[in-house]
DSSP file (Angstrom, degrees, kcal/mol; ACC not computed):
  #  RESIDUE AA STRUCTURE BP1 BP2  ACC     N-H-->O    O-->H-N    N-H-->O    O-->H-N    TCO  KAPPA ALPHA  PHI   PSI    X-CA   Y-CA   Z-CA
    1    1 A M              0   0    0      0, 0.0     2,-0.3     0, 0.0    10,-0.1   0.000 360.0 360.0 360.0 130.0   -2.5   21.1    4.5
    2    2 A E  E     -A   10   0A   0      8,-0.5     8,-2.2     0, 0.0     2,-0.4  -0.662 360.0-159.9 -95.3 151.4   -5.9   21.9    3.3
    3    3 A T  E     -A    9   0A   0     -2,-0.3     6,-0.2     6,-0.2     2,-0.1  -0.963  16.3-124.1-128.2 149.8   -8.6   23.8    5.2
    4    4 A A    >   -     0   0    0      4,-2.9     3,-2.2    -2,-0.4     6,-0.0  -0.341  39.2 -97.8 -79.7 168.8  -12.3   23.9    4.7
    5    5 A R  T 3  S+     0   0    0      1,-0.3    -1,-0.1     2,-0.1    -2,-0.0   0.803 126.1  60.1 -58.7 -28.0  -14.1   27.3    4.1
    6    6 A S  T 3  S-     0   0    0      2,-0.1    -1,-0.3     1,-0.1     3,-0.1   0.596 121.3-109.5 -75.9  -9.1  -15.0   27.2    7.8
    7    7 A G  S <  S+     0   0    0     -3,-2.2     2,-0.1     1,-0.3    -2,-0.1   0.356  72.3 141.2  95.1  -4.2  -11.3   27.2    8.6
    8    8 A A        -     0   0    0      1,-0.1    -4,-2.9    -5,-0.1     2,-0.5  -0.465  56.4-115.3 -70.9 142.1  -11.3   23.6    9.9
    9    9 A V  E     -A    3   0A   0     -6,-0.2     2,-0.4    -2,-0.1    -6,-0.2  -0.667  25.7-141.5 -80.4 127.2   -8.2   21.6    8.9
   10   10 A L  E     -A    2   0A   0     -8,-2.2    -8,-0.5    -2,-0.5    -1,-0.0  -0.717  16.5-121.8 -89.2 134.8   -9.0   18.7    6.6
   11   11 A N        -     0   0    0     -2,-0.4    -1,-0.0   -10,-0.1    -8,-0.0  -0.619  28.0-130.0 -77.0 125.6   -7.2   15.4    7.2
   12   12 A P        -     0   0    0      0, 0.0    -1,-0.1     0, 0.0    66,-0.0  -0.339  31.8 -92.3 -70.2 157.9   -5.3   14.4    4.0
   13   13 A A        -     0   0    0      1,-0.1     3,-0.1    66,-0.0    46,-0.1  -0.444  49.3-104.6 -67.5 140.6   -5.6   10.9    2.7
   14   14 A P        -     0   0    0      0, 0.0     2,-0.4     0, 0.0    46,-0.2  -0.297  41.5 -94.1 -65.7 154.0   -3.0    8.5    4.1
   15   15 A P        -     0   0    0      0, 0.0    47,-0.2     0, 0.0    62,-0.1  -0.547  38.1-144.9 -71.7 122.8   -0.2    7.6    1.8
   16   16 A V        -     0   0    0     -2,-0.4    62,-0.2    59,-0.1    61,-0.1  -0.766  21.9-113.9 -90.0 129.9   -1.0    4.3    0.1
   17   17 A P        -     0   0    0      0, 0.0     2,-0.4     0, 0.0    58,-0.2  -0.227  24.6-141.0 -59.6 147.4    2.0    2.0   -0.5
   18   18 A R  E     -B   74   0B   0     56,-3.3    56,-2.4    33,-0.1     2,-0.5  -0.866   9.5-138.7-109.3 147.1    3.1    1.4   -4.1
   19   19 A V  E     -B   73   0B   0     -2,-0.4     2,-1.3    54,-0.2    54,-0.2  -0.923   3.2-151.4-110.4 124.8    4.3   -2.1   -5.2
   20   20 A A    >>  -     0   0    0     52,-3.4     3,-2.1    -2,-0.5     4,-1.3  -0.758  18.2-171.4 -88.7  88.7    7.2   -2.4   -7.6
   21   21 A A  T 34 S+     0   0    0     -2,-1.3    -1,-0.2     1,-0.3    29,-0.1   0.786  79.6  60.5 -57.5 -31.5    5.9   -5.7   -9.1
   22   22 A D  T 34 S+     0   0    0      1,-0.2    -1,-0.3    -3,-0.1    -2,-0.0   0.723 110.9  41.0 -70.0 -19.0    9.2   -6.2  -11.0
   23   23 A R  T <4 S+     0   0    0     -3,-2.1    -2,-0.2    49,-0.2    -1,-0.2   0.659  89.8 108.7 -96.4 -21.4   11.1   -6.3   -7.7
   24   24 A C     <  -     0   0    0     -4,-1.3    -5,-0.0    48,-0.2    24,-0.0  -0.352  49.8-165.0 -66.2 132.6    8.5   -8.3   -5.7
   25   25 A S        -     0   0    0     -2,-0.1    23,-0.2    22,-0.0    -1,-0.1   0.548  37.7-121.1 -92.8  -9.3    9.7  -11.9   -4.9
   26   26 A G        +     0   0    0     21,-0.1    23,-0.1     1,-0.0    -2,-0.1   0.742  63.8 143.5  79.5  21.0    6.2  -13.1   -4.0
   27   27 A C        -     0   0    0      1,-0.1    22,-0.0    21,-0.0    14,-0.0   0.762  54.1-135.7 -70.6 -24.6    7.2  -14.1   -0.4
   28   28 A G     >  +     0   0    0     12,-0.1     4,-1.9     3,-0.0     5,-0.2   0.496  65.4 126.3  87.0   2.8    3.9  -13.0    1.1
   29   29 A R  H  > S+     0   0    0      1,-0.2     4,-1.8     2,-0.2     5,-0.1   0.879  74.8  52.7 -63.1 -36.1    5.3  -11.2    4.1
   30   30 A C  H  > S+     0   0    0      2,-0.2     4,-1.5     1,-0.2    -1,-0.2   0.852 105.5  55.2 -65.7 -34.3    3.4   -8.0    3.2
   31   31 A V  H  4 S+     0   0    0      1,-0.2     8,-0.2     2,-0.2    -1,-0.2   0.922 111.5  43.8 -64.6 -43.5    0.1  -10.1    3.0
   32   32 A S  H  < S+     0   0    0     -4,-1.9    -1,-0.2     1,-0.2    -2,-0.2   0.825 111.2  55.3 -70.7 -30.6    0.6  -11.4    6.5
   33   33 A A  H  < S+     0   0    0     -4,-1.8     2,-0.8    -5,-0.2    -1,-0.2   0.772  85.6  89.8 -75.4 -27.1    1.6   -7.9    7.8
   34   34 A C    ><  -     0   0    0     -4,-1.5     3,-1.1    -3,-0.2     5,-0.2  -0.614  56.5-168.0 -79.1 110.5   -1.5   -6.1    6.6
   35   35 A L  T 3  S+     0   0    0     -2,-0.8    -1,-0.2     1,-0.3    -4,-0.0   0.745  88.5  52.8 -69.2 -23.2   -4.1   -6.3    9.4
   36   36 A L  T 3  S-     0   0    0     -3,-0.1    -1,-0.3    21,-0.0    -2,-0.1   0.465 108.1-125.4 -89.5  -1.5   -6.8   -5.1    7.1
   37   37 A R    <   +     0   0    0     -3,-1.1    -2,-0.1    -6,-0.2    -6,-0.1   0.915  64.9 138.6  58.4  46.9   -6.0   -7.8    4.5
   38   38 A L        +     0   0    0     -7,-0.1    15,-3.6    14,-0.0     2,-0.5   0.432  49.3  76.6 -98.6  -1.3   -5.6   -5.2    1.7
   39   39 A V  E     +C   52   0C   0     13,-0.2     2,-0.3    -8,-0.2    13,-0.2  -0.936  57.8 170.8-114.5 131.0   -2.5   -6.9    0.2
   40   40 A T  E     -C   51   0C   0     11,-2.6    11,-2.1    -2,-0.5     2,-0.5  -0.872  33.2-119.2-129.9 166.0   -2.8  -10.0   -2.0
   41   41 A L  E     +C   50   0C   0     -2,-0.3     9,-0.2     9,-0.2     7,-0.0  -0.939  37.1 178.8-105.2 126.4   -0.5  -12.0   -4.2
   42   42 A E  E     -C   49   0C   0      7,-2.9     7,-2.4    -2,-0.5     5,-0.1  -0.933  37.3 -85.8-128.3 152.0   -1.6  -12.2   -7.8
   43   43 A P  E     -C   48   0C   0      0, 0.0     2,-0.3     0, 0.0     5,-0.3  -0.273  39.0-179.8 -55.6 132.9   -0.2  -13.8  -10.9
   44   44 A Q  E >   -C   47   0C   0      3,-3.9     3,-1.2     1,-0.0     2,-0.5  -0.786  64.1 -60.4-136.8  88.6    2.4  -11.7  -12.7
   45   45 A G  T 3  S-     0   0    0     -2,-0.3    -1,-0.0     1,-0.2     0, 0.0  -0.610 121.1 -11.9  70.1-122.0    3.6  -13.6  -15.7
   46   46 A Y  T 3  S+     0   0    0     -2,-0.5    -1,-0.2    -3,-0.1     2,-0.2   0.318 135.5  39.3 -94.1   7.7    5.1  -16.9  -14.4
   47   47 A R  E <  S-C   44   0C   0     -3,-1.2    -3,-3.9    -5,-0.1     2,-0.3  -0.755  84.4 -98.8-140.4-175.2    5.2  -15.9  -10.8
   48   48 A K  E     -C   43   0C   0     -5,-0.3     2,-0.3    -2,-0.2    -7,-0.1  -0.859  31.0-174.4-113.6 150.9    3.2  -14.0   -8.1
   49   49 A A  E     -C   42   0C   0     -7,-2.4    -7,-2.9    -2,-0.3   -28,-0.1  -0.964  31.1 -96.0-139.6 157.2    3.5  -10.4   -7.0
   50   50 A A  E     -C   41   0C   0     -2,-0.3     2,-0.3    -9,-0.2    -9,-0.2  -0.366  37.2-174.4 -71.7 151.0    1.9   -8.3   -4.3
   51   51 A R  E     -C   40   0C   0    -11,-2.1   -11,-2.6    -2,-0.1     2,-0.5  -0.985  22.8-130.9-145.2 138.3   -1.0   -6.0   -5.1
   52   52 A I  E     -C   39   0C   0     -2,-0.3     2,-0.3   -13,-0.2     3,-0.3  -0.794  27.5-168.5 -87.6 123.9   -2.8   -3.5   -3.0
   53   53 A V        +     0   0    0    -15,-3.6     4,-0.1    -2,-0.5    29,-0.1  -0.857  66.2  15.4-113.2 152.0   -6.6   -3.9   -3.2
   54   54 A S  S >  S+     0   0    0     -2,-0.3     3,-2.3    27,-0.2     4,-0.5   0.941  70.2 179.0  50.3  54.2   -9.2   -1.5   -1.8
   55   55 A A  G >  S+     0   0    0     -3,-0.3     3,-1.2     1,-0.3    -1,-0.1   0.786  72.7  68.4 -55.3 -28.6   -6.6    1.3   -1.6
   56   56 A E  G 3  S+     0   0    0      1,-0.3    -1,-0.3    25,-0.1    -2,-0.1   0.738  98.1  52.4 -65.8 -20.5   -9.2    3.7   -0.3
   57   57 A R  G <  S+     0   0    0     -3,-2.3    -1,-0.3    -4,-0.1    -2,-0.2   0.572  82.6 115.9 -89.0 -11.4   -9.4    1.6    2.9
   58   58 A C    <   -     0   0    0     -3,-1.2   -42,-0.0    -4,-0.5    -4,-0.0  -0.362  50.6-162.2 -62.9 132.0   -5.7    1.7    3.5
   59   59 A T        -     0   0    0     -2,-0.1    -1,-0.1   -46,-0.1   -43,-0.1   0.525  36.0-122.1 -92.8  -6.6   -4.7    3.6    6.7
   60   60 A G        +     0   0    0    -46,-0.2    -2,-0.1     1,-0.1   -44,-0.0   0.768  60.0 148.8  74.8  25.2   -1.1    4.2    5.7
   61   61 A C        -     0   0    0      1,-0.1   -45,-0.1   -47,-0.1    -1,-0.1   0.763  50.5-136.7 -67.8 -25.7    0.3    2.4    8.7
   62   62 A G     >  +     0   0    0    -47,-0.2     4,-2.6    12,-0.0     5,-0.2   0.549  63.5 128.3  84.6   7.0    3.3    1.1    6.8
   63   63 A A  H  > S+     0   0    0      1,-0.2     4,-1.6     2,-0.2   -29,-0.1   0.893  75.8  47.9 -63.8 -37.5    3.3   -2.5    8.2
   64   64 A C  H  > S+     0   0    0      2,-0.2     4,-0.9     1,-0.2    -1,-0.2   0.899 112.5  49.3 -70.5 -38.7    3.4   -4.0    4.7
   65   65 A V  H >4 S+     0   0    0      1,-0.2     3,-0.7     2,-0.2     8,-0.2   0.925 111.9  48.4 -63.3 -45.1    6.3   -1.6    3.7
   66   66 A A  H 3< S+     0   0    0     -4,-2.6    -1,-0.2     1,-0.2    -2,-0.2   0.818 108.9  55.1 -65.8 -31.0    8.3   -2.5    6.8
   67   67 A S  H 3< S+     0   0    0     -4,-1.6    -1,-0.2    -5,-0.2    -2,-0.2   0.693  81.4 101.0 -78.6 -17.7    7.8   -6.2    6.3
   68   68 A C    X<  -     0   0    0     -4,-0.9     3,-0.6    -3,-0.7     5,-0.0  -0.562  55.7-163.1 -76.5 116.9    9.2   -6.3    2.8
   69   69 A P  T 3  S+     0   0    0      0, 0.0    -1,-0.2     0, 0.0    -4,-0.0   0.665  87.5  38.9 -74.4 -13.8   12.7   -7.6    2.9
   70   70 A I  T 3  S-     0   0    0    -47,-0.0    -2,-0.1     0, 0.0   -46,-0.0   0.361 109.6-111.3-118.0   5.1   13.7   -6.4   -0.6
   71   71 A G    <   +     0   0    0     -3,-0.6   -47,-0.1    -6,-0.2    -6,-0.1   0.812  68.1 140.6  73.6  31.6   12.0   -3.0   -0.7
   72   72 A A        +     0   0    0    -49,-0.1   -52,-3.4   -53,-0.1     2,-0.5   0.715  63.3  61.7 -78.8 -20.5    9.4   -3.8   -3.3
   73   73 A L  E     +B   19   0B   0    -54,-0.2     2,-0.4    -8,-0.2   -54,-0.2  -0.921  68.7 180.0-107.7 131.8    6.8   -1.8   -1.4
   74   74 A V  E     -B   18   0B   0    -56,-2.4   -56,-3.3    -2,-0.5     2,-0.1  -0.965  36.9 -97.3-129.4 146.3    7.4    1.9   -0.9
   75   75 A A        -     0   0    0     -2,-0.4   -59,-0.1   -58,-0.2     2,-0.1  -0.399  44.1-148.8 -61.9 133.4    5.3    4.5    0.8
   76   76 A G        -     0   0    0     -2,-0.1    -1,-0.1     1,-0.1    -3,-0.0  -0.261  12.9-130.5 -94.8-175.7    3.2    6.3   -1.7
   77   77 A S  S    S+     0   0    0      1,-0.4    -1,-0.1   -61,-0.1    -2,-0.0   0.778  81.5   2.9-109.2 -37.7    1.9    9.9   -1.7
   78   78 A V  S    S-     0   0    0    -62,-0.2    -1,-0.4   -63,-0.1     2,-0.1  -0.988  85.5 -87.7-144.2 154.6   -1.8    9.7   -2.5
   79   79 A P        +     0   0    0      0, 0.0   -23,-0.1     0, 0.0   -66,-0.0  -0.400  41.4 172.8 -61.9 134.9   -4.3    6.8   -3.0
   80   80 A T        -     0   0    0     -2,-0.1   -24,-0.0   -64,-0.0   -62,-0.0   0.430  51.0-110.4-121.7  -5.1   -4.3    5.8   -6.7
   81   81 A G              0   0    0      1,-0.2   -27,-0.2   -28,-0.0   -26,-0.1   0.467 360.0 360.0  84.3   0.1   -6.5    2.7   -6.6
   82   82 A C              0   0    0    -29,-0.1    -1,-0.2   -28,-0.1   -30,-0.1   0.524 360.0 360.0  24.8 360.0   -3.4    0.7   -7.4
């Protein structure tokens, strides 16, 4: 936990989910689960895979991770811009 010079506790950035594109089946459940519409399906070779867009807007709620039936989305540690 970080603190500012004033002693106030700074809120850490929420964990942004990571997508294992090689495991993603392209079912789209994560797209439907994200209330902020930050997950999309994009072409990955001959198929589609999930991608997190605008990672800085992600609240880390975990809805997309919970909706994935095969575990292709996992909770991350810090926003990376995916």
